[in-house]
C-alpha positions in Angstrom: 0.0 0.0 0.0 2.6 2.5 1.0 4.9 1.6 -1.9 2.1 2.1 -4.4 1.6 5.6 -3.0 5.3 6.4 -3.4 5.3 5.1 -7.0 2.2 6.9 -8.1 3.1 9.7 -10.4 -0.2 11.6 -9.7 1.5 13.1 -6.6 3.9 15.1 -8.8 1.1 16.3 -11.3 1.4 13.6 -13.9 -1.4 11.1 -14.8 -0.6 7.7 -16.4 -3.1 6.6 -19.0 -3.5 3.3 -20.9 -2.6 1.1 -17.9 -5.2 -1.6 -18.7 -6.7 -1.1 -22.2 -9.6 -3.2 -23.3 -9.8 -5.1 -26.6 -13.3 -4.1 -27.3 -16.2 -2.4 -25.6 -18.1 -5.7 -25.9 -15.4 -7.7 -24.1 -14.5 -7.2 -20.4 -11.0 -8.7 -20.8 -8.2 -6.3 -20.2 -4.6 -6.3 -21.4 -1.9 -5.4 -18.8 0.7 -3.0 -20.0 4.2 -2.6 -18.5 5.1 0.7 -16.8 7.4 1.6 -19.6 4.5 1.6 -22.1 2.1 3.8 -20.1 1.0 7.0 -21.7 1.9 9.8 -19.2 0.1 13.1 -19.4 2.3 15.7 -17.8 1.2 18.7 -15.7 -2.5 17.8 -15.5 -2.7 19.4 -12.1 -0.5 20.9 -9.4 1.5 18.2 -7.8 1.8 17.7 -4.0 5.6 17.2 -4.5 7.9 18.5 -7.2 8.9 16.1 -10.0 12.6 16.3 -9.0 11.7 15.1 -5.5 9.4 12.4 -6.8 12.1 11.1 -9.1 14.4 10.6 -6.1 12.0 8.3 -4.4 12.8 5.1 -6.4 16.5 5.5 -5.7 15.7 5.9 -2.0 13.5 2.7 -2.0 16.2 0.7 -3.9 18.8 1.7 -1.2 16.6 0.2 1.5 16.1 -3.2 -0.2 17.3 -6.3 1.7 18.3 -9.5 0.0 17.1 -12.7 1.6 18.8 -16.1 1.5 17.4 -17.0 -1.9 18.7 -13.8 -3.5 15.3 -12.0 -3.7 15.3 -8.3 -2.9 12.5 -7.1 -0.6 11.8 -3.7 0.8 12.8 -2.9 4.4 10.7 -0.6 6.7 13.0 0.9 9.4 10.2 2.4 11.4 8.6 -1.0 12.0 11.8 -2.9 11.8 10.3 -5.5 9.4 10.7 -6.6 5.8 7.7 -5.6 3.7 5.8 -8.6 2.4 4.7 -7.0 -0.9 6.8 -5.2 -3.5 
C-alpha cells in the first residue's frame, strides 16, 4: 500500500493513462501494460511534491532493499523494523 503511494506519479502532477486497455467495448478482458509503455500526461494538475523530489523516491527505495537467502530483494521498513511482504 505504502509503496504504491510512493510510486504513483499523480502526486507530482502527472497522470498515467492506458494502464489496462480493453480489446473491445463488448469484451471485459483487459490487457496489462508494463510501466514503460504507459502514456503519461504531464502537468495535468499541481502536484503535491515536485517532479525532482518524486524522481528521487525510487533511488531511496532501492537503497533500503534487503536481499534474503534465496537472493530475492525485498523492501525494508526501518520504522517498523520489518521486511515488507509486498513489493
